[in-house]
C-alpha positions in Angstrom: 115.1 127.0 92.6 114.5 124.4 89.5 116.6 125.1 86.8 115.8 126.9 83.2 118.1 125.6 80.3 118.5 125.8 76.9 117.7 122.1 74.8 121.1 122.9 73.4 122.5 122.6 76.9 121.1 119.2 77.7 124.1 116.9 79.2 124.5 113.5 78.0 124.2 112.1 81.6 120.0 113.4 81.3 119.5 110.5 79.5 121.9 107.8 81.5 120.1 105.3 83.7 119.8 106.3 87.3 119.2 103.9 90.1 119.4 104.2 94.2 123.2 103.2 94.6 125.8 100.9 93.7 125.7 96.9 94.2 125.0 96.0 97.9 127.4 93.2 99.5 125.2 93.0 102.6 121.9 91.6 100.4 123.7 88.9 99.4 124.9 87.7 103.0 121.2 87.6 103.6 119.7 86.3 101.1 122.4 83.2 101.6 121.2 83.4 104.9 117.7 82.8 104.4 118.3 80.5 102.1 119.5 78.0 104.0 118.1 79.0 107.8 114.6 80.3 106.9 112.5 81.6 109.2 115.3 81.5 112.0 117.1 84.3 109.4 113.6 86.3 109.1 113.4 86.8 112.7 117.2 87.5 112.9 116.5 90.4 110.4 113.8 91.3 111.7 115.3 92.1 115.0 117.8 93.7 113.5 115.9 96.1 111.1 112.3 96.3 112.0 110.5 97.7 114.7 109.0 94.1 115.3 110.2 90.6 114.6 107.0 88.3 115.2 107.2 84.9 116.9 105.3 84.1 113.3 104.5 85.4 110.5 101.7 84.9 109.0 98.6 87.8 109.4 95.1 85.6 110.0 92.8 86.3 107.9 90.7 88.0 110.7 93.0 90.2 111.3 93.0 91.6 107.9 89.1 91.9 108.2 89.3 93.5 111.3 91.2 96.1 109.8 89.3 97.0 106.8 85.9 97.0 109.3 87.9 99.6 111.3 88.8 101.4 108.4 85.3 101.5 107.1 84.1 102.8 110.2 86.8 105.0 111.2 88.0 107.0 108.2 85.1 105.8 105.2 86.3 107.9 102.5 89.3 106.7 102.5 88.2 103.0 102.4 85.7 104.1 99.9 88.8 105.7 98.2 90.1 102.2 98.1 87.6 100.3 96.7 87.5 102.7 94.1 90.7 102.1 93.3 90.7 98.6 93.4 87.3 98.1 91.3 89.0 100.4 88.5 91.8 98.4 88.6 90.5 95.5 88.5 88.2 96.6 85.7 91.1 97.4 83.8 93.2 94.7 84.1 90.8 92.4 83.3 90.4 93.9 79.9 94.1 93.0 80.0 93.8 90.1 80.6 91.0 89.6 77.7 93.8 90.8 75.3 96.0 87.8 75.7 94.3 85.5 73.1 94.5 81.9 72.9 94.9 80.4 69.3 95.8 77.8 67.2 96.2 77.6 63.5 97.0 75.5 60.5 100.5 76.6 58.6 100.6 74.2 56.8 98.3 70.4 56.2 98.4 68.9 59.3 100.6 71.4 61.3 98.9 73.0 63.8 100.7 76.3 66.1 99.3 77.9 68.5 99.9 80.0 72.4 98.2 79.3 75.5 98.0 82.1 78.4 98.6 80.2 81.6 98.9 82.2 85.1 101.7 81.2 87.3 100.7 79.3 90.6 102.1 81.6 93.1 103.1 85.2 93.1 104.3 87.4 95.7 104.1 91.0 96.2 106.0 93.2 98.8 104.5 96.6 99.8 106.9 99.2 102.0 105.9 100.4 104.9 108.2 103.4 105.6 107.4 107.1 105.8 104.4 106.6 104.5 103.0 103.0 104.2 102.1 102.5 100.3 97.9 101.5 100.7 98.0 102.1 96.8 100.5 99.4 95.6 98.9 96.8 97.4 95.9 97.8 94.8 98.9 97.7 92.1 100.4 94.4 93.1 97.3 92.2 94.0 94.9 93.3 91.5 96.6 92.3 88.4 97.4 89.1 90.0 94.0 88.6 91.1 92.9 89.2 87.5 95.5 87.5 85.6 93.6 84.3 87.3 96.8 83.3 90.0 95.2 81.0 92.8 97.5 82.1 95.6 98.5 85.7 96.1 100.7 86.4 98.7 101.9 89.6 100.4 104.6 90.7 102.7 105.2 94.0 104.4 107.0 95.1 107.2 106.2 94.0 110.8 104.3 96.3 113.5 103.6 95.8 117.1 100.6 93.9 117.8 97.9 95.8 119.4 98.1 93.3 121.8 101.5 93.9 122.2 101.8 97.6 122.8 101.4 97.6 126.7 104.2 95.1 127.0 106.2 97.1 124.3 105.9 100.5 125.9 106.7 99.3 129.1 110.0 98.1 127.6 111.1 100.6 125.9 110.6 98.9 122.7 109.1 98.6 119.2 110.8 101.5 117.8 113.6 101.5 115.4 116.2 100.5 116.8 114.6 98.5 119.8 112.2 96.0 118.1 109.6 94.0 120.5 110.3 90.8 119.8 108.4 87.3 120.4 105.0 89.0 119.7 101.9 88.1 117.5 102.6 88.7 113.5 100.8 92.3 112.7 101.4 95.3 109.8 100.8 98.7 109.1 96.7 98.4 109.7 95.4 100.3 106.0 97.8 98.2 104.1 96.5 95.3 105.8 92.7 96.3 105.1 93.9 97.4 101.3 95.0 93.7 100.9 91.8 92.0 102.2 90.1 94.3 100.1 92.1 93.0 97.1 91.9 89.8 97.4 95.1 88.5 98.4 95.5 84.9 99.7 97.8 85.8 102.6 99.8 88.2 104.3 103.1 87.6 106.0 104.8 90.8 108.1 107.9 90.3 106.6 109.8 93.3 104.9 113.1 94.0 103.3 115.8 92.2 101.3 115.0 89.2 103.3 111.0 89.4 102.5 112.5 89.2 98.8 114.5 86.6 99.9 111.9 84.4 101.7 109.5 84.7 98.4 112.2 83.7 96.2 113.5 80.4 98.1 110.5 79.4 100.5 111.1 79.1 104.0 109.0 77.2 106.5 106.3 79.6 107.0 106.2 81.6 103.5 106.0 79.9 100.1 107.7 79.7 97.3 106.4 82.0 94.5 107.3 82.3 90.6 106.9 85.8 90.4 107.7 89.1 92.9 106.6 92.0 92.0 106.3 95.6 93.9 108.5 99.0 95.5 111.5 98.9 97.6 114.2 100.8 98.8 117.7 100.2 97.7 117.8 96.8 99.7 115.0 95.4 98.1 115.8 96.4 94.7 119.0 94.8 94.8 117.2 92.0 96.3 115.5 91.6 93.2 118.0 91.6 91.2 120.0 89.1 92.6 116.9 86.6 92.9 116.1 87.2 89.0 116.0 84.0 87.2 115.4 81.8 90.6 111.7 83.9 90.0 110.7 86.4 87.8 110.2 90.1 88.8 108.3 93.0 87.8 111.2 95.4 87.5 114.4 96.7 88.6 113.1 100.4 89.6 115.1 103.3 90.0 114.1 107.2 91.5 110.8 108.3 90.3 110.5 110.6 87.5 107.7 112.6 85.3 108.8 114.5 82.5 105.7 117.6 81.4 105.8 118.4 77.6 103.5 121.8 78.1 101.9 124.7 75.2 101.2 128.0 76.2 97.7 127.2 77.1 99.1 124.8 80.3 98.4 126.5 83.5 101.8 126.9 85.8 99.8 126.0 89.0 98.9 122.9 87.6 102.1 122.0 86.5 104.2 123.4 89.2 101.9 120.9 91.5 102.4 117.9 89.2 106.1 118.5 89.0 106.2 118.8 93.1 103.9 115.9 93.3 106.6 113.6 92.2 109.7 115.5 93.7 108.1 115.0 97.0 108.2 111.5 96.9 112.1 111.3 97.3 115.6 113.7 97.6 116.8 111.5 93.9 113.1 111.6 91.7 113.4 114.0 88.9 110.3 116.5 87.7 110.9 117.7 84.4 109.1 120.1 82.0 110.1 120.8 78.5 108.3 123.7 76.9 108.5 126.2 73.9 106.8 129.0 75.6 110.0 131.1 78.1 107.1 133.0 79.6 105.4 129.5 80.9 108.7 128.3 82.0 109.5 131.3 84.1 105.9 131.6 85.3 106.3 127.5 86.5 109.4 127.9 88.4 107.7 131.1 90.3 105.0 128.8 91.3 107.4 126.0 92.3 108.7 128.1 95.1 105.1 129.7 96.3 103.9 125.5 96.4 106.8 125.0 97.9 106.7 127.2 101.1 103.2 125.0 102.1 104.1 121.9 101.3 104.3 119.5 104.2 107.5 117.5 102.0 109.2 120.3 101.8 112.6 119.5 102.5 112.3 116.3 100.1 110.9 117.7 97.6 113.2 121.1 97.4 116.3 118.8 97.4 114.9 117.1 94.4 114.2 120.0 92.3 117.4 121.7 92.8 119.3 118.6 92.7 117.5 116.6 89.4 114.6 118.8 88.3 115.0 120.6 85.1 113.0 123.4 83.1 114.0 123.0 79.4 113.1 125.2 76.7 113.5 123.5 73.4 113.2 125.5 70.1 109.4 123.4 69.7 107.0 120.8 70.8 108.2 118.3 68.3 111.6 118.9 70.0 110.1 118.7 73.0 108.9 115.4 71.9 112.0 113.8 70.8 114.0 115.1 74.0 111.1 112.5 76.2 111.7 109.4 73.5 115.5 109.8 74.1 115.2 110.2 78.0 112.0 107.2 78.0 110.3 108.9 81.0 108.2 106.8 83.4 105.4 109.1 83.3 105.2 111.5 80.3 102.4 114.5 80.7 101.0 116.3 77.5 99.6 119.4 79.5 98.3 120.8 75.5 95.1 121.9 74.5 93.6 119.5 71.9 94.4 120.2 68.1 97.1 119.4 65.9 100.2 119.7 67.6 98.6 117.8 70.2 97.8 115.2 67.6 101.3 115.8 66.3 102.9 115.6 69.5 101.4 112.1 70.4 102.1 111.0 67.0 105.9 111.2 68.0 106.0 110.3 71.6 106.5 106.2 72.2 109.2 105.8 75.0 106.9 106.1 78.6 105.9 104.1 81.4 102.5 105.8 80.8 101.0 108.9 79.0 98.9 111.3 80.2 97.3 113.0 77.4 95.7 117.2 78.0 95.6 119.2 81.2 92.6 117.0 82.9 94.8 113.9 82.8 96.6 114.6 86.2 99.5 111.8 86.6 98.7 111.1 90.2 95.6 109.8 88.8 97.7 107.0 87.3 99.0 106.9 90.6 95.9 106.1 92.7 92.5 106.0 90.9 92.4 105.9 87.1 92.4 101.9 86.5 96.2 102.2 85.8 98.9 100.6 87.2 101.9 102.8 88.6 104.1 100.5 89.0 106.1 101.9 85.8 109.4 101.8 84.2 112.6 104.0 85.1 116.0 105.2 84.3 115.1 104.6 80.6 113.9 101.4 80.5 110.8 102.3 79.0 112.9 102.0 75.9 112.4 98.0 76.1 109.3 97.5 78.6 106.1 98.7 79.8 104.6 98.9 83.3 103.2 96.2 85.9 100.3 94.5 84.3 98.7 91.1 84.4 101.5 89.7 81.5 103.5 90.1 84.4 101.3 86.7 85.9 101.4 85.5 82.6 103.4 82.8 80.7 102.3 82.9 77.3 103.6 79.5 75.9 103.4 77.5 72.5 101.7 74.4 70.8 102.2 72.3 68.8 100.2 69.2 67.1 101.1 67.1 63.7 99.0 65.1 61.8 101.2 62.0 60.8 101.7 61.7 57.2 100.2 65.0 56.3 102.5 67.0 53.5 103.2 69.9 56.6 104.3 67.1 59.0 107.0 65.4 55.8 107.8 68.9 55.4 108.7 69.8 58.2 110.3 66.7 59.0 112.5 67.0 56.0 113.8 70.4 56.7 114.6 69.3 60.4 116.5 66.6 58.7 118.5 69.3 56.5 119.2 71.7 59.7 120.0 68.9 61.8 122.8 67.9 59.3 123.7 71.4 58.6 124.5 71.7 62.4 126.3 68.5 62.6 123.1 67.3 65.5 122.8 63.8 63.7 119.8 62.5 66.3 117.7 65.7 65.7 118.2 64.7 61.5 117.4 61.1 62.7 114.2 62.4 64.8 113.1 64.1 61.9 113.5 61.3 59.5 112.0 58.6 61.6 108.9 60.4 60.7 108.9 59.7 57.1 
């Protein structure tokens, strides 16, 4: 059962960052191997960790198109939902792109400074395909890269046995965890392939795990080296992203997912419970939190969680998350709840409140979150799937200093200088630069400035 605690009893550890585990030495070896041995290393680790280790990695475009057409025919509602989610995400991302302006301004007579926003040449997206292949993560990673204007957007995802190879794999008892089928055609989860086609990925590769991160960071004979790698993954993928950062850019280092709900007495206990459980089912280390000044609501939500758990297919995972990391905090006021949220800096922050002065007050206080969901109707799950927002968000308190995945991750903001020779501004800059060069003992700097006087 989820714990109910008083705000004064919150332990310091509640506000500390959380991750999936300590540094994993095996990841360093995998990355080193991929850097040195490229495709051969990918095949070796595919045969060790995946259900398939194909003879090549790139999935032909016609396979992606066929997967999309199959989904449209066999699961039209899912196909339409993917298209709708992609359309909203693309429109939102394009609006973000428009907000990054290029400019040039004359700061002093003859001295023109400016900025340009330039997309990277090649972006890599990683999409897991474990217990639940994350179709929505294709939308959230590929779409903003395309909207940013990236020329080449590649996607890596764990391999699956190709339909043409299934009979041979089954005959040999292969193509299952621990017994991979080797040497077949490259293939992946069909939903991920369909989503990649819908979202406009340039190329899709059947490669997963830390080795795929290494391939996108360093390049192999088959997989191009990228400038940025984005997307979720398990602890091995997260550690690989940590280690390649600097060689390439990354979106963020994600820890366990979390939701923080601030609720007033008008909140519906069943809705709040459902939102907490939606987060809890992600992982046994997910963290669902409710803060309210209404003890009666807290008790109702606690009871509703137990009721809904009984019919939840992901009950085992959700219950472990709820009991180990879930909390209902009784705050002295909603303003205190907002300050607790700021200190926690959650990935998702919901305001399960009615419109009015109290809502406006809380909205004005909160400022540390990945995404904010305002009002009873703004379910966090809408942001996960189909509201235009990106669901790749900062966790473990990193919302104190960064936002979520957006077109900004795929854009370099660079600066420009244009100085007119002999202008009063250029003369003043040369004189000031000469003085500063002298002060720092950099005679060459000072000379390069004064030679223009």
